[in-house]
C-alpha positions, 0 to 999 in steps of 0.5 A: 365399791372400788370407786368408794374405796379411796373416799372410805380410806380418807373418811376417818382422817377427814372426820377427825380434822372436821371435828377437831380442827374445822369446827373449833376454828369456826367456833373461834371465828364466831367468838372473835366477833362477839361482845360481852364478858364471862359473867353476863355472857357473850352476844354475837354483834359481828364487831370486826373492830376487835381485830384492828384494836388487837393488832394495834395494841399488840403489834410489838408482840406480833413482830417479836414473835415473827422475828424470833420464829425467823431467827430460830428457823435460820439457826435451826437450818444452820445446825440441822443441815450438817447433822442430817448430812453427816447421818445420811452420808457418814452414819453407816450402819448406825443411822438408826442409833443416831436418829434415836439420839436426835429423838431422845429429848422427846421422851421427856415433856416439852415443859420439863425440857424447857425448865431444865434449861432454866436451871442450867442458865440460871445466874447460880446454875451449872453453867454460869456459876463456875464461870463467875467463880473463875472470873471469866464473866462478870458477876452481874452477867445473866442469860435468862430473861434475854432474847438469846435465852428464848431463841436458844430454847426455841431452837433446842426444842424444835431442832429435831423437826428440822433435822428429820425432814432434811435427813429424809431428803438427803437419804433419798439421794443416790450416792452415784449421782454425787460420784458422777458429778465428781467424775465430771471434775466437779469440786466437792463444793460444786457437787454439793451446791449443784447436786446435793443442795437442790435435791435436799430442798424438799427437806429444807422446805418441810423443815422450815414449815415444821419449825417456823410455825410452832416457834412463832406461836410458842409461849412456853419458852418465852414464859420460862426463859424470857422476861417482860421484854421477851413476851410473845404473842402466844403469851398474850393469847394465853393471858387473854384467854385464861387470866383476862377471860377476854375471849373475843380479843384472844380469838381475834389474836389467834386468827390474826397470828394464823393469817400472818403465818400463812402469808409468810409461808406462801411468800416463802414458798413463792420465793423458794419456788414450789415447782423447783421443790416438787421437781427435786422431790420427784427425782 
């Protein structure tokens, strides 16, 4: 019975993943190689040409989604690291309060948070209307339906997913290690680059995974804050599924997107050095 205990513990989670992840993915893979329509039904033909056609037709949206995901992830790191660092080393007894403030936006629906930014950034909204009235910006100046608005929405919605893992990694660092580096005449910048930053790499690595993937696949921010020139691949997949009912193309696009993100993640892990990350995490 003791030998079976570990397997019994992972059984519920394994069944959950099997039913709600593996089975739908197998079904979607099958749909991607079918032909037909929603009226006459779909027939399995193992036609893999749909992948090439979909990638060629929506290449621009693929590249735009990856670009938005990369830029949004870099901006998130630049904004999240100082916040996580301050909470970990300067938060004191109020760390829980600050973490609650970081998580507070999640008490509101994802869509409602994004819609609120639409009202805020509208031409006659709370932000631009006073600026235009004072003549600080041109009357035809707008933020909505631009790349800045979409990436800003992505960063706003997924920033906590970057802050939390970086905070956890920084929180694990023994302050005496930093003090020892300073006792050895290391400047603050050297103590940070040689001690703090390497030890926080596991958090950065986890944060990148938790932000880049959903940012690249996101469709809500582009749909609400963007315009026709900001369409992401998630919007195309949504349209193919729900409007055009072209299930094979939508399934092929979904699998292609997943493959692109997996390649990007493995390349990132290889460039960062997973051995270095695991070594830092074990300290």
